[in-house]
C-alpha positions as CSV (number, residue, x, y, z in Angstrom):
1,M,-108.4,109.4,105.9
2,T,-109.0,108.6,102.2
3,P,-111.7,106.3,101.6
4,Q,-109.1,103.4,100.6
5,A,-107.6,103.9,104.0
6,L,-110.9,104.2,105.7
7,T,-112.1,100.8,103.9
8,T,-108.9,99.3,104.6
9,A,-109.1,100.2,108.2
10,L,-112.7,99.1,108.6
11,G,-112.0,95.6,106.8
12,I,-109.0,94.7,109.1
13,G,-111.0,95.7,112.2
14,T,-113.8,93.4,111.2
15,A,-111.1,91.0,110.1
16,V,-109.6,90.9,113.6
17,R,-113.2,90.7,115.3
18,E,-113.7,87.2,113.1
19,A,-110.6,85.9,114.0
20,I,-111.1,86.5,117.8
21,R,-114.7,84.8,117.4
22,A,-112.6,82.1,115.8
23,G,-110.3,81.7,118.0
24,I,-112.6,81.7,121.1
25,D,-114.5,78.9,119.2
26,R,-111.4,76.8,118.6
27,V,-110.4,77.1,122.3
28,G,-113.4,77.6,124.6
29,P,-116.1,75.5,125.6
30,A,-118.5,74.6,122.8
31,R,-121.9,76.6,122.8
32,T,-123.2,74.0,120.3
33,D,-123.4,70.5,119.3
34,I,-122.3,71.1,115.9
35,P,-118.3,69.2,116.2
36,L,-115.7,71.5,115.5
37,H,-113.7,68.2,114.0
38,V,-114.4,65.0,112.3
39,D,-113.3,63.2,115.5
40,G,-116.5,64.7,117.0
41,V,-118.8,62.8,114.6
42,T,-119.7,60.0,116.8
43,A,-122.1,57.4,116.4
44,P,-124.5,58.9,119.0
45,W,-124.0,62.4,117.4
46,L,-124.7,61.3,114.0
47,A,-127.6,58.9,115.1
48,G,-129.2,62.2,116.7
49,A,-128.2,64.4,113.8
50,L,-130.1,61.9,111.6
51,G,-133.2,61.8,113.8
52,L,-132.5,58.0,114.2
53,P,-133.0,56.1,117.7
54,A,-130.2,56.0,120.0
55,G,-128.0,53.1,119.9
56,S,-128.9,52.5,116.4
57,I,-125.6,53.5,114.7
58,G,-122.9,51.2,116.1
59,A,-119.6,52.8,115.0
60,V,-118.3,55.6,113.0
61,R,-114.8,55.4,111.2
62,V,-112.8,58.0,109.6
63,V,-111.6,56.5,106.2
64,E,-109.8,59.5,104.8
65,H,-109.9,63.6,105.3
66,D,-107.9,66.6,104.2
67,S,-108.7,70.3,104.8
68,G,-108.6,73.1,102.8
69,T,-111.5,75.8,102.4
70,A,-113.7,73.3,104.6
71,A,-112.5,69.9,106.2
72,R,-113.7,67.1,104.5
73,A,-113.9,63.5,105.5
74,R,-115.2,60.2,104.2
75,V,-116.4,57.9,106.7
76,A,-117.5,54.2,107.2
77,V,-121.0,53.7,109.4
78,K,-121.7,50.5,110.9
79,S,-125.5,50.6,111.7
80,E,-128.8,48.8,111.5
81,A,-130.8,51.7,110.1
82,D,-131.0,52.2,106.4
83,L,-127.9,54.0,105.9
84,P,-125.2,54.1,103.2
85,E,-122.1,52.2,104.3
86,H,-120.0,55.5,103.7
87,L,-121.0,59.2,104.2
88,F,-119.2,62.2,103.0
89,L,-118.7,65.1,105.9
90,K,-117.8,68.8,105.2
91,L,-116.8,70.8,108.6
92,V,-115.2,73.8,109.9
93,P,-111.6,73.7,108.7
94,R,-108.7,72.9,110.7
95,N,-106.4,75.4,109.4
96,Y,-106.9,78.9,111.6
97,L,-106.8,81.3,109.0
98,Q,-109.5,79.5,106.9
99,H,-111.5,79.3,109.8
100,V,-111.7,83.0,110.0
101,L,-111.9,83.2,106.0
102,M,-115.2,80.6,106.3
103,N,-116.8,83.1,108.9
104,I,-115.9,86.2,107.2
105,F,-117.5,85.0,103.9
106,R,-120.0,82.8,105.5
107,L,-119.1,79.7,103.2
108,G,-120.5,77.1,105.4
109,V,-123.7,78.9,106.1
110,K,-124.0,79.9,102.3
111,E,-123.6,76.1,101.5
112,V,-125.9,74.6,104.1
113,L,-128.5,77.2,102.4
114,A,-127.8,76.1,99.1
115,Y,-128.4,72.5,99.9
116,R,-131.7,73.2,102.1
117,A,-132.8,75.3,98.7
118,L,-131.9,72.6,96.6
119,G,-134.3,70.2,98.7
120,E,-135.3,66.4,98.3
121,N,-135.8,67.1,94.6
122,P,-133.0,69.3,93.1
123,P,-132.9,70.7,89.6
124,V,-129.5,69.4,89.0
125,R,-127.4,66.3,90.1
126,V,-126.0,67.0,93.5
127,P,-125.0,64.4,96.2
128,R,-127.7,63.5,98.5
129,C,-127.8,65.8,101.6
130,H,-128.5,63.9,104.9
131,V,-127.3,66.8,107.4
132,A,-127.3,70.3,106.5
133,E,-126.9,72.4,109.9
134,V,-125.4,75.7,111.1
135,D,-125.2,76.9,114.6
136,R,-126.9,80.2,115.6
137,S,-123.8,82.1,115.6
138,G,-122.8,80.9,112.2
139,R,-119.3,80.1,113.3
140,R,-120.4,76.4,113.0
141,S,-121.8,74.2,109.9
142,I,-121.7,70.4,108.9
143,L,-123.0,68.4,105.8
144,V,-123.3,65.0,106.0
145,L,-123.5,63.9,102.1
146,E,-123.6,61.1,99.9
147,D,-120.4,59.6,99.4
148,L,-119.6,59.8,95.4
149,S,-116.4,57.9,95.4
150,A,-117.5,54.3,94.2
151,T,-119.8,55.9,91.6
152,A,-118.6,59.5,90.4
153,E,-115.7,60.5,87.8
154,F,-113.7,63.6,89.5
155,R,-111.6,66.0,87.6
156,T,-109.5,69.1,88.0
157,V,-109.1,72.6,86.1
158,I,-106.2,70.9,84.1
159,D,-108.5,68.4,82.5
160,S,-111.3,69.5,80.1
161,V,-114.7,68.9,78.8
162,T,-116.3,67.7,75.3
163,R,-118.8,69.6,73.2
164,A,-121.4,67.0,74.5
165,E,-120.1,67.4,78.0
166,A,-120.0,71.4,78.0
167,E,-123.9,71.0,76.5
168,A,-125.2,68.8,79.2
169,V,-123.7,71.3,81.9
170,I,-125.0,74.4,80.2
171,D,-128.4,72.1,80.1
172,A,-128.1,71.9,83.8
173,L,-127.4,75.4,85.1
174,A,-130.4,76.3,83.0
175,A,-132.5,74.1,85.1
176,L,-131.2,75.5,87.9
177,H,-131.5,78.8,87.1
178,A,-135.1,78.5,85.5
179,Q,-136.5,76.9,89.1
180,F,-134.8,79.7,91.0
181,W,-135.4,82.8,88.6
182,A,-136.9,85.7,90.2
183,S,-137.8,83.6,93.3
184,A,-139.5,85.2,95.8
185,R,-137.5,83.0,98.4
186,F,-134.7,85.6,98.2
187,A,-136.4,88.1,100.3
188,G,-137.3,84.8,102.7
189,D,-135.6,82.0,103.6
190,L,-132.9,82.4,101.1
191,R,-132.4,86.5,101.9
192,P,-128.6,85.5,103.1
193,L,-127.4,84.5,99.7
194,A,-129.1,87.5,98.3
195,E,-127.2,90.1,100.4
196,R,-123.2,90.2,101.0
197,S,-122.5,91.7,104.8
198,A,-120.2,95.1,104.6
199,T,-117.5,92.8,105.9
200,E,-117.7,90.7,103.0
201,I,-117.3,93.9,100.6
202,R,-114.6,95.3,102.6
203,I,-112.6,92.5,102.9
204,G,-113.2,91.0,99.1
205,D,-111.9,94.5,98.1
206,I,-108.7,94.3,99.9
207,I,-108.1,91.1,98.7
208,R,-108.6,92.1,95.3
209,R,-106.4,95.2,95.9
210,R,-103.6,92.9,97.3
211,F,-103.6,90.5,94.3
212,L,-104.6,92.7,91.2
213,A,-102.7,96.2,91.7
214,Q,-99.5,94.4,91.1
215,I,-99.3,91.0,89.7
216,T,-96.0,89.3,90.2
217,G,-97.2,85.6,91.1
218,H,-95.9,82.7,89.0
219,T,-98.5,83.2,86.2
220,A,-98.0,86.8,85.5
221,D,-96.1,86.0,82.6
222,L,-99.3,84.7,80.8
223,I,-101.3,88.0,81.4
224,P,-100.7,91.0,78.7
225,E,-100.0,94.5,80.7
226,Q,-103.0,96.1,79.2
227,V,-105.1,93.4,80.7
228,K,-103.4,93.6,84.3
229,R,-104.4,97.2,84.1
230,D,-107.8,96.6,82.9
231,C,-108.6,93.9,85.9
232,R,-107.9,96.8,88.4
233,M,-111.3,97.8,87.6
234,F,-112.4,95.2,90.2
235,Y,-111.5,97.2,93.4
236,E,-111.6,100.6,91.9
237,R,-115.1,100.5,90.5
238,S,-116.3,97.5,92.7
239,A,-119.2,98.9,93.9
240,D,-120.4,99.9,90.4
241,I,-119.7,96.4,88.9
242,D,-121.9,94.9,92.0
243,A,-124.3,97.3,91.3
244,F,-125.0,96.7,87.5
245,W,-124.9,92.8,88.2
246,A,-127.6,93.3,91.0
247,A,-129.9,95.4,88.4
248,Q,-130.3,92.1,86.2
249,P,-132.4,89.6,86.9
250,Q,-131.5,87.3,89.9
251,T,-131.4,83.6,90.2
252,L,-129.8,80.8,92.7
253,I,-126.0,80.6,91.0
254,H,-123.6,78.0,91.8
255,G,-120.6,80.6,91.6
256,D,-117.8,78.7,91.3
257,P,-118.5,75.9,88.3
258,H,-115.2,74.9,87.4
259,L,-114.2,71.2,87.0
260,G,-112.8,70.8,90.2
261,N,-116.4,71.4,91.2
262,L,-118.3,69.1,89.3
263,F,-118.5,65.3,88.8
264,F,-119.7,63.3,86.1
265,E,-122.0,60.0,86.2
266,A,-122.4,58.0,83.0
267,G,-121.5,61.5,81.1
268,A,-124.0,63.4,83.0
269,P,-123.2,66.1,85.1
270,G,-123.3,67.0,89.0
271,F,-122.4,69.9,91.1
272,L,-120.1,69.8,94.1
273,D,-119.0,72.9,96.6
274,W,-121.9,75.2,96.9
275,Q,-119.8,77.4,99.2
276,I,-120.5,80.9,97.2
277,A,-123.6,80.0,96.2
278,A,-125.6,83.4,95.9
279,A,-128.4,85.4,94.2
280,G,-127.0,86.3,91.4
281,V,-127.0,86.5,87.4
282,G,-127.5,83.2,85.9
283,I,-125.2,83.7,82.8
284,R,-122.4,84.2,85.4
285,D,-122.4,80.8,85.9
286,V,-122.2,79.7,82.2
287,A,-119.4,82.2,81.2
288,Y,-117.4,80.7,84.6
289,F,-117.9,77.3,83.4
290,A,-116.9,77.5,79.9
291,S,-114.0,80.1,80.4
292,A,-112.7,77.7,83.2
293,S,-113.3,74.0,81.7
294,V,-113.5,74.3,77.9
295,E,-110.1,74.3,76.1
296,P,-110.0,77.6,74.5
297,E,-109.7,76.2,71.1
298,L,-113.3,74.2,71.5
299,L,-114.5,77.2,73.1
300,R,-114.2,79.7,70.5
301,T,-115.8,77.5,68.2
302,I,-119.2,76.5,70.4
303,E,-119.6,79.2,72.9
304,R,-122.3,81.3,70.9
305,D,-123.9,77.7,70.3
306,L,-123.9,77.2,74.1
307,V,-125.3,80.6,75.0
308,R,-127.9,80.0,72.5
309,R,-128.6,76.7,74.0
310,Y,-128.8,78.3,77.3
311,T,-131.6,80.9,76.4
312,T,-133.5,78.3,74.6
313,R,-133.5,76.0,77.6
314,L,-134.9,79.2,79.6
315,A,-137.6,80.0,76.9
316,D,-138.6,75.9,77.3
317,A,-139.1,76.7,80.9
318,G,-141.3,79.9,80.5
319,I,-138.3,82.1,81.0
320,E,-138.1,84.7,77.9
321,V,-134.8,86.4,77.6
322,D,-133.0,88.3,75.0
323,G,-130.3,86.3,73.4
324,E,-128.1,89.6,72.1
325,R,-128.3,91.0,75.7
326,Q,-127.5,87.4,77.1
327,W,-124.3,87.2,74.9
328,A,-123.3,90.8,75.8
329,L,-123.4,89.9,79.2
330,Y,-121.9,86.3,78.7
331,R,-118.8,88.4,77.1
332,A,-118.9,90.7,80.5
333,A,-119.1,88.1,82.8
334,L,-115.8,85.9,81.3
335,T,-114.1,88.4,83.8
336,E,-115.8,86.5,86.9
337,F,-113.3,83.4,86.2
338,F,-110.3,85.8,85.7
339,L,-110.8,87.2,89.3
340,A,-111.0,84.1,90.5
341,A,-108.1,82.0,88.7
342,V,-105.6,85.3,89.4
343,C,-106.3,85.8,92.7
344,T,-105.9,82.0,93.3
345,A,-102.5,82.1,91.6
346,E,-101.3,84.9,93.0
347,A,-101.9,83.2,96.3
348,G,-99.3,80.5,95.2
349,D,-99.8,77.2,96.0
350,R,-101.6,78.0,99.4
351,M,-105.0,77.5,97.6
352,Q,-104.5,75.4,94.2
353,P,-101.2,73.4,92.9
354,L,-99.3,75.3,90.8
355,A,-99.9,73.7,87.5
356,V,-103.7,73.9,88.1
357,S,-103.7,77.8,88.7
358,R,-101.6,78.1,85.8
359,V,-103.9,76.4,83.3
360,G,-106.7,78.3,84.8
361,V,-105.1,81.6,84.0
362,Q,-104.3,80.5,80.6
363,R,-107.5,79.7,79.9
364,T,-109.1,83.0,81.4
365,V,-106.6,85.3,79.7
366,A,-107.8,83.6,76.3
367,S,-111.2,84.4,76.9
368,V,-111.1,88.1,78.2
369,T,-108.8,88.8,75.5
370,A,-110.8,87.1,72.7
371,H,-113.5,89.0,73.9
372,D,-112.0,92.1,75.0
373,S,-114.0,91.3,78.1
374,F,-113.1,94.3,80.6
375,A,-113.9,96.6,77.9
376,V,-117.6,95.3,77.3
377,L,-117.8,95.0,81.3
378,T,-116.9,98.8,81.4
379,E,-119.4,99.7,78.7
380,L,-122.0,98.2,80.1
381,V,-121.4,99.4,83.6
382,N,-121.5,103.1,82.4
383,A,-124.7,102.6,80.4
384,R,-126.7,101.4,83.6
């Protein structure tokens, strides 16, 4: 059996096991007090989760809800306690396949850990977290968060940011990364964010090969043939790429900071959806945000300044990094949003509306071609 066939077989086997676990969890008797669906978030449950006396919450009513990589709901709360009138919930997705993927990639666990890590005084604006729980099996998780619908401005990848907004996001990312730079917690309570399971690696490689070996989706016309060939390194040399990034200084990264996962309040940014938070290389967040969220024409004129700004903010926090090295890493890290955008587009409208994924691919192609990013990444990986 070839290494590729073995990896595929092992990946499928582990995926099947997770599928069985998720199926049992959905149909069998609950072995946890974490609700599977939003209708399980009752007044007694919420009072207990918040550590409030029994009977202190009179009613919980679902105002709106939807489900993607997680189930999301906005609820109205009637209570005599000092609670907001509305709260925002994130739970296990209703779709079975999404539930399986959440288990395989530990999306719920990672988001809970991220909110716990950020704590009561986070270095960046995030929704206030009232409850962050995951059961012992890692199959169910729940977040009870601040409802931002009355105060925040939300956008999608179709939108863009101004230079001032981009600078504000870079400042926020630098503050986040500085607080967790080379943190000892990655060997302690945040260790799950610093490790990827064999299952995650195997399934990740299968997904990359599935979507990148032959790019035929609705954005294929936007991608030059050479780039289509170059991007196959994501599965052909995935272990080498992972080892290269793992050898760089690590910090807590958001992992997916595109405009759809940000919000703005009076021009100041905040961050949502920490499902793929990890111990990683800070400049990857910078490159991902910039490539996804700034119009290419503007980005080409400001990106060098954004990277300088990032290194300056780190230096202000006592973290000295080499500016030219960070620029090289930025150019290589532009490939990260390419991977996300193209795989999303190849999945069709199951993950994002087609108009959104098309804009994402247009922007990332502009970045990786302007910087010859796959060649830069190859050179850095080879030089390790």
